[in-house]
VEXDREN-2710 file (C-alpha; in Angstrom, 1 decimal):
% VEXDREN-2710
k/r/px/py/pz
1/MET/30.2/41.2/-53.8
2/VAL/26.4/41.6/-53.4
3/VAL/24.9/45.1/-54.0
4/ARG/21.2/45.7/-53.6
5/GLU/20.3/48.4/-56.1
6/MET/17.4/50.0/-54.2
7/SER/16.9/52.3/-51.3
8/PRO/18.8/51.9/-49.1
9/LYS/21.8/50.8/-51.1
10/ILE/23.4/47.8/-49.3
11/LEU/26.7/46.4/-50.2
12/LEU/28.0/43.0/-48.9
13/ARG/31.6/42.2/-49.6
14/GLU/33.8/39.3/-48.4
15/ILE/37.0/41.2/-47.5
16/GLU/38.8/37.9/-47.0
17/SER/37.7/34.3/-46.3
18/GLY/35.0/34.4/-43.6
19/PHE/35.2/38.2/-42.9
20/TYR/32.6/40.3/-44.5
21/LEU/31.8/44.0/-44.8
22/LEU/28.1/44.9/-44.4
23/ARG/27.7/48.5/-45.7
24/VAL/24.6/50.6/-46.0
25/ASP/24.8/53.9/-47.8
26/ASP/22.7/56.5/-46.0
27/GLU/21.6/58.7/-48.8
28/LYS/18.8/60.3/-46.7
29/VAL/20.8/61.9/-43.9
30/ASN/21.5/65.6/-44.3
31/TYR/23.0/66.5/-40.9
32/PHE/25.3/64.1/-39.1
33/GLU/24.6/64.0/-35.4
34/ALA/21.7/66.4/-36.3
35/ILE/24.4/69.1/-36.4
36/TRP/26.9/68.9/-39.3
37/SER/25.8/69.4/-42.9
38/ILE/26.9/66.5/-45.0
39/PRO/25.6/66.7/-48.6
40/GLU/28.2/64.0/-49.4
41/LYS/26.2/61.6/-47.1
42/VAL/27.8/58.8/-45.1
43/THR/28.0/55.0/-44.9
44/TYR/27.6/52.7/-41.9
45/ASN/29.9/49.8/-41.9
46/ALA/29.3/46.7/-39.8
47/TYR/31.5/43.6/-40.1
48/LEU/30.7/39.9/-39.8
49/LEU/33.2/37.1/-39.0
50/VAL/32.0/33.6/-39.7
51/GLY/33.7/30.4/-38.5
52/ASP/32.8/26.8/-37.6
53/GLY/32.1/27.8/-34.1
54/GLY/29.6/30.5/-34.9
55/ALA/29.7/34.2/-36.0
56/VAL/30.7/37.6/-34.6
57/LEU/29.0/40.8/-35.5
58/PHE/31.2/44.0/-35.1
59/ASP/28.9/47.0/-34.5
60/GLY/25.8/47.7/-36.6
61/TRP/23.7/50.3/-38.3
62/LYS/21.3/53.1/-37.4
63/ALA/18.0/51.9/-36.0
64/VAL/16.1/52.9/-39.2
65/TYR/18.2/50.3/-41.1
66/ALA/17.9/47.5/-38.4
67/ASP/15.6/45.3/-40.5
68/ASP/17.9/45.7/-43.5
69/LEU/20.9/44.7/-41.4
70/ILE/19.2/41.5/-40.3
71/GLU/18.4/40.7/-44.0
72/ALA/22.0/41.4/-44.9
73/ILE/23.2/39.0/-42.1
74/LYS/20.9/36.4/-43.4
75/GLU/22.6/36.6/-46.8
76/ILE/25.7/35.2/-45.1
77/THR/24.5/33.2/-42.0
78/ASN/21.5/32.7/-39.7
79/PRO/21.4/35.5/-37.1
80/ARG/20.9/32.8/-34.5
81/ASN/24.5/31.7/-35.3
82/LEU/25.8/34.9/-33.7
83/THR/27.7/34.0/-30.6
84/HIS/29.1/37.5/-30.0
85/VAL/28.1/41.1/-30.9
86/ILE/31.0/43.5/-30.3
87/VAL/29.9/47.0/-29.5
88/HIS/32.9/49.2/-29.8
89/HIS/31.0/52.5/-29.3
90/VAL/27.4/53.0/-28.2
91/GLU/26.6/56.0/-30.3
92/PRO/23.3/55.0/-32.0
93/ASP/24.5/55.3/-35.6
94/HIS/26.3/52.0/-34.8
95/SER/24.3/50.5/-31.9
96/GLY/20.8/51.5/-33.0
97/SER/20.2/48.2/-34.7
98/LEU/21.3/46.2/-31.6
99/PRO/17.8/45.4/-30.1
100/LYS/16.4/44.0/-33.3
101/VAL/19.6/42.0/-34.1
102/LEU/19.5/40.5/-30.7
103/GLU/15.8/39.7/-31.0
104/ALA/16.5/37.9/-34.4
105/ASN/19.3/36.1/-32.6
106/GLY/17.1/35.0/-29.7
107/PHE/19.3/36.9/-27.3
108/ARG/21.8/34.1/-27.5
109/ALA/24.8/36.2/-28.2
110/GLU/27.1/37.9/-25.7
111/VAL/27.4/41.6/-26.1
112/VAL/31.1/42.2/-25.8
113/THR/31.8/45.8/-24.8
114/HIS/33.5/48.2/-22.4
115/PRO/32.1/48.3/-18.8
116/MET/30.9/51.9/-19.3
117/SER/28.8/50.7/-22.2
118/LYS/26.4/48.5/-20.2
119/PRO/24.4/51.2/-18.5
120/MET/24.2/53.2/-21.7
121/ILE/22.9/50.2/-23.8
122/GLU/20.4/49.4/-21.1
123/SER/19.1/53.0/-20.8
124/PHE/19.2/53.7/-24.5
125/TYR/17.3/50.6/-25.6
126/ARG/15.7/49.2/-22.4
127/ILE/17.2/45.8/-23.0
128/SER/19.3/43.6/-20.7
129/PRO/21.3/41.2/-22.9
130/LYS/24.1/38.9/-21.8
131/PHE/27.1/41.2/-21.4
132/ARG/30.7/40.4/-21.5
133/LEU/32.5/43.4/-20.1
134/VAL/36.1/43.3/-21.2
135/LYS/39.3/44.7/-19.7
136/ASP/41.8/46.7/-21.7
137/CYS/43.8/44.4/-24.1
138/GLU/41.7/41.4/-23.1
139/GLU/41.6/38.6/-25.6
140/ILE/38.5/36.5/-26.5
141/SER/38.1/33.5/-28.8
142/ALA/35.2/33.5/-31.2
143/ALA/34.5/32.1/-34.7
144/GLU/37.9/30.5/-34.8
145/GLU/39.7/33.7/-34.2
146/LYS/41.5/35.4/-31.3
147/ILE/40.3/38.9/-30.9
148/LYS/42.2/41.5/-28.8
149/LEU/40.0/44.3/-27.4
150/VAL/41.8/47.5/-26.8
151/TYR/40.5/50.6/-24.9
152/THR/40.8/53.7/-27.0
153/PRO/39.0/56.3/-24.8
154/TRP/37.7/59.5/-26.3
155/LEU/37.7/58.3/-29.9
156/HIS/35.3/59.7/-29.5
157/TRP/33.3/58.7/-26.4
158/PRO/35.0/57.5/-23.2
159/GLU/33.8/53.9/-23.7
160/THR/35.3/53.4/-27.1
161/ILE/37.2/50.2/-27.8
162/VAL/38.7/48.6/-31.0
163/SER/39.1/45.0/-32.0
164/TYR/42.2/43.4/-33.5
165/LEU/41.8/40.1/-35.2
166/MET/45.1/38.5/-34.3
167/SER/45.6/35.9/-37.0
168/ARG/44.1/38.0/-39.7
169/LYS/45.9/41.2/-38.6
170/ILE/42.7/43.3/-39.1
171/LEU/41.9/46.3/-37.0
172/VAL/38.2/47.1/-36.5
173/PRO/38.2/50.6/-34.9
174/CYS/34.6/51.8/-35.3
175/ASP/34.5/55.6/-35.7
176/ALA/38.3/56.0/-35.7
177/PHE/39.9/56.2/-39.1
178/GLY/36.5/56.7/-40.8
179/GLY/35.1/59.6/-42.9
180/TYR/32.0/61.1/-44.4
181/SER/30.8/60.4/-47.9
182/ILE/29.8/57.3/-49.9
183/PRO/33.0/56.2/-51.7
184/ARG/32.7/54.6/-55.1
185/THR/34.9/51.7/-54.0
186/VAL/35.2/49.5/-51.0
187/PHE/38.9/49.7/-50.6
188/ASP/41.6/52.3/-50.9
189/GLU/43.1/51.0/-54.1
190/ASP/42.0/53.8/-56.4
191/ASP/44.0/57.0/-56.2
192/GLU/41.2/59.1/-57.7
193/VAL/38.8/57.8/-55.1
194/LEU/41.3/58.7/-52.4
195/ARG/41.6/62.3/-53.7
196/GLU/37.8/62.5/-53.6
197/TYR/37.5/60.9/-50.2
198/LEU/40.2/62.4/-48.0
199/PRO/38.5/65.9/-47.8
200/SER/35.5/64.2/-46.3
201/VAL/37.8/62.4/-43.8
202/ARG/39.3/65.8/-42.8
203/LYS/35.8/67.3/-42.4
204/TYR/34.7/64.2/-40.3
205/VAL/37.8/64.4/-38.0
206/ALA/37.4/68.2/-37.5
207/THR/33.7/68.1/-36.7
208/VAL/33.2/64.8/-34.8
209/ILE/36.6/64.1/-33.2
210/GLY/38.3/67.5/-33.3
211/PHE/37.5/68.2/-29.6
212/TYR/39.3/65.0/-28.7
213/ARG/42.3/65.5/-31.1
214/GLN/44.9/64.9/-28.4
215/HIS/43.3/61.5/-27.8
216/ILE/43.8/60.7/-31.5
217/ILE/47.5/61.1/-31.0
218/ARG/47.6/59.2/-27.7
219/ASN/45.6/56.2/-29.0
220/ILE/47.6/55.9/-32.2
221/GLU/50.7/55.8/-30.1
222/LYS/49.1/53.2/-27.8
223/LEU/48.3/51.0/-30.8
224/GLN/51.9/51.4/-32.0
225/ASN/53.3/50.5/-28.6
226/LEU/51.2/47.3/-28.6
227/GLN/53.2/46.4/-31.8
228/LEU/50.1/45.3/-33.7
229/ASP/50.9/44.3/-37.2
230/ILE/47.9/46.0/-38.9
231/ARG/47.3/44.7/-42.4
232/ILE/43.7/46.0/-42.9
233/ILE/41.8/48.8/-41.1
234/ALA/38.0/48.3/-41.3
235/PRO/36.3/51.5/-39.9
236/ALA/32.6/52.0/-39.3
237/HIS/32.3/54.8/-42.0
238/GLY/33.8/55.0/-45.5
239/LEU/36.7/53.1/-47.1
240/VAL/38.3/49.9/-45.9
241/TRP/42.1/50.4/-45.8
242/LYS/43.7/47.4/-47.4
243/ARG/46.4/48.7/-49.8
244/ASN/48.0/51.2/-47.4
245/PRO/46.5/51.3/-43.9
246/GLN/49.4/53.4/-42.7
247/LEU/48.1/56.3/-44.9
248/ILE/44.9/56.8/-42.8
249/LEU/46.8/56.5/-39.5
250/ASP/49.3/59.2/-40.6
251/TYR/46.5/61.4/-42.0
252/TYR/44.5/61.3/-38.8
253/ARG/47.6/62.1/-36.8
254/ASN/48.6/65.0/-39.1
255/LEU/45.1/66.5/-38.7
256/ALA/45.2/66.0/-34.9
257/GLU/48.5/67.9/-34.8
258/GLY/47.1/70.6/-37.1
259/ARG/49.8/70.2/-39.7
260/PRO/49.0/72.6/-42.6
261/ASP/48.1/71.5/-46.1
262/GLY/50.7/73.5/-47.9
263/ASN/50.0/77.3/-48.1
264/LYS/46.2/77.0/-47.5
265/VAL/44.8/80.0/-45.6
266/LEU/41.2/80.0/-44.4
267/ILE/39.4/83.4/-44.8
268/VAL/35.9/83.9/-43.4
269/SER/33.9/87.1/-43.5
270/GLY/30.5/88.1/-42.2
271/SER/29.0/91.1/-43.9
272/MET/25.4/92.3/-43.5
273/TYR/25.6/94.9/-46.3
274/GLY/28.9/94.1/-48.1
275/LEU/31.2/96.6/-46.4
276/MET/33.2/94.0/-44.5
277/GLU/33.3/91.7/-47.5
278/ARG/35.4/94.3/-49.3
279/ALA/38.1/94.0/-46.6
280/ALA/37.9/90.2/-46.8
281/ARG/38.4/90.2/-50.6
282/THR/41.4/92.5/-50.1
283/ALA/42.8/89.8/-47.8
284/VAL/42.1/87.1/-50.3
285/GLU/44.0/89.0/-53.0
286/ALA/46.9/89.6/-50.7
287/VAL/47.1/85.9/-49.7
288/GLU/47.1/84.8/-53.4
289/GLY/49.6/87.5/-54.3
290/LEU/52.0/86.2/-51.8
291/GLY/51.7/82.6/-53.1
292/GLY/49.1/81.3/-50.6
293/ARG/46.0/79.3/-51.5
294/ALA/43.0/81.2/-50.2
295/VAL/39.9/79.2/-49.1
296/PHE/37.2/81.9/-48.8
297/TYR/33.8/81.6/-47.1
298/ARG/31.4/84.5/-46.7
299/PHE/28.2/85.0/-44.7
300/ASN/25.9/87.6/-46.2
301/ASP/22.3/88.1/-47.2
302/LEU/22.6/85.6/-50.0
303/GLU/24.6/82.7/-48.6
304/GLN/25.5/81.1/-45.3
305/PRO/28.0/78.3/-45.8
306/PRO/27.8/75.3/-43.5
307/PHE/30.0/75.4/-40.4
308/SER/31.0/71.8/-41.1
309/GLU/32.7/72.9/-44.4
310/ILE/34.6/75.7/-42.7
311/ILE/35.7/73.7/-39.7
312/GLY/36.9/71.0/-42.1
313/ASN/39.1/73.5/-43.9
314/ALA/40.3/75.1/-40.7
315/ILE/42.0/72.1/-39.2
316/ASP/44.8/71.9/-41.8
317/SER/45.0/75.6/-42.7
318/ARG/48.3/77.4/-42.3
319/ALA/46.6/80.4/-40.9
320/ILE/43.1/81.9/-40.4
321/ILE/41.8/85.4/-41.3
322/LEU/38.5/86.5/-39.7
323/ALA/36.6/89.5/-40.9
324/THR/33.5/90.6/-39.0
325/PRO/31.4/93.7/-38.4
326/THR/30.1/94.9/-35.0
327/TYR/26.6/93.7/-34.2
328/GLU/24.7/94.9/-31.2
329/ALA/27.9/95.9/-29.4
330/GLY/29.4/92.5/-30.1
331/VAL/30.6/90.2/-32.8
332/TYR/28.5/89.4/-35.8
333/PRO/26.6/86.3/-34.4
334/LEU/27.4/83.8/-37.1
335/LEU/31.1/84.5/-36.9
336/ASP/30.9/84.5/-33.1
337/GLN/29.4/81.0/-33.2
338/LEU/32.0/79.8/-35.7
339/VAL/34.8/81.0/-33.5
340/ASP/33.4/79.1/-30.6
341/LEU/33.6/76.0/-32.7
342/ILE/37.0/76.8/-34.0
343/VAL/38.5/77.2/-30.5
344/LYS/36.9/73.9/-29.5
345/LYS/37.6/71.8/-32.5
346/ILE/40.8/73.1/-34.2
347/PRO/44.5/73.1/-33.1
348/PRO/45.7/76.7/-32.5
349/LYS/46.7/78.6/-35.6
350/PRO/48.1/82.1/-36.4
351/VAL/45.2/84.5/-36.8
352/LEU/44.6/87.9/-38.4
353/ILE/41.4/89.6/-37.2
354/LEU/39.6/92.4/-39.2
355/GLY/36.8/94.3/-37.7
356/SER/34.5/97.2/-38.7
357/TYR/32.1/99.4/-36.8
358/GLY/29.7/102.3/-37.1
359/TRP/30.0/104.1/-33.8
360/ALA/32.2/102.0/-31.5
361/GLY/34.7/99.2/-32.2
362/VAL/34.7/96.1/-30.0
363/VAL/35.0/93.0/-32.2
364/THR/38.7/92.7/-32.5
365/LYS/39.1/92.9/-28.7
366/LYS/36.4/90.3/-28.1
367/LEU/37.6/87.8/-30.7
368/SER/41.3/88.3/-29.6
369/GLU/40.4/87.4/-26.0
370/LYS/38.5/84.3/-27.1
371/LEU/41.1/83.0/-29.5
372/ALA/44.2/83.9/-27.5
373/GLY/42.6/82.2/-24.5
374/ALA/42.5/79.0/-26.5
375/GLY/46.2/79.3/-27.5
376/PHE/45.7/80.9/-30.9
377/ASN/48.5/83.3/-32.0
378/ILE/46.9/86.7/-32.8
379/ILE/49.4/88.2/-35.3
380/GLU/47.5/91.4/-35.8
381/THR/44.1/93.1/-35.4
382/LEU/42.8/95.8/-37.7
383/GLU/39.6/97.7/-37.1
384/PHE/38.1/100.5/-39.2
385/ARG/34.9/102.6/-39.4
386/GLY/32.5/101.7/-42.2
387/SER/34.1/100.4/-45.4
388/PRO/37.9/100.0/-45.7
389/SER/39.7/103.1/-47.0
390/GLU/42.8/102.9/-49.2
391/GLU/45.0/103.2/-46.1
392/ASP/43.0/100.4/-44.4
393/ALA/43.5/98.2/-47.5
394/ARG/47.2/98.9/-47.3
395/LYS/47.2/97.8/-43.7
396/ILE/45.2/94.7/-44.5
397/LYS/47.8/93.7/-47.1
398/GLU/50.6/94.3/-44.6
399/GLY/48.8/92.3/-42.0
400/VAL/48.5/89.4/-44.4
401/ARG/52.2/89.6/-45.1
402/ARG/53.0/89.4/-41.4
403/LEU/50.5/86.6/-40.9
404/LEU/52.2/84.5/-43.6
405/GLU/55.6/85.3/-42.2
406/HIS/54.6/84.0/-38.8
407/SER/52.8/80.8/-39.9
END
């Protein structure tokens, strides 16, 4: 293994004879896709297959790291030896380095990709390389290996494909089966690393692929129906799955299906002056008193938690409790934005809605319509004027009890 201890940190690892991981740790990024807060950062994983007949590069890195990728390739082989560059997915965190890699290669390599990718690559980068546009399940021979290219649409763009190295039994799926963070290891062999890493996978699935969750299920089933004997899964972010690749397949499917993580209940409150937060804290106490595990986020004049963290915890929650005041005859804006993301990204869950108002109550009605319209089960709504009274607190506790009974 070669690790360059400087910025950026680059790791080269021969996964098995002739097949290499090229990983760069992006410690500068703060917002993935310029949207999702990721203080845990992220890796970009490209892979290089080297044989007597040449070399194949699977995906790449962000454009800012293109020169570093070329130097990493040179540690293993001359870039001019590349006969094929397989572009599984055109999103620029993987394809941004493509123009410079092809330039270093002298544009000798074929760019192997989905037919939909060609106009995107040409328009993104204003290049016209030699394309090989593959059909679903087409096989190509390169670097002494037969590679099957399988369409996996909407994981998470429509042009996404995966590679299966047939003799080595390695699946290279780009974004699928990846996660945020910079793991301390290359492989999944360390149980403590897995405990640290899987919450970042959950957050990644919820934020990046959550809208396409039904396609996670469909494409996992497609791979199963092809009866691929998968020994290693080598995604474009995070850990390489070598000890137990089935674990990440099952984890992705469980998230896509919205299976709860035990008795976890997500509670989110918005409170401009603390009144609504009292109601939310009553709900937290009620959840914990009934044996649930409350995960509590609050928006107030001191803190605004990242939506990415909340969405990540929503996807495998047993139920959701939302507590929001009225704001300008509507829902408190940050909670309203969050709910828009929840209905888009998260499988339907049972929900309890708490609302407060000064002169007219509207929030429980508005949120109920939005959530119910997306298939969420509204167990109960409670709305009160000002701060919660003792009777309101009793109703909140009873509402929590009913929520847990129905989840």
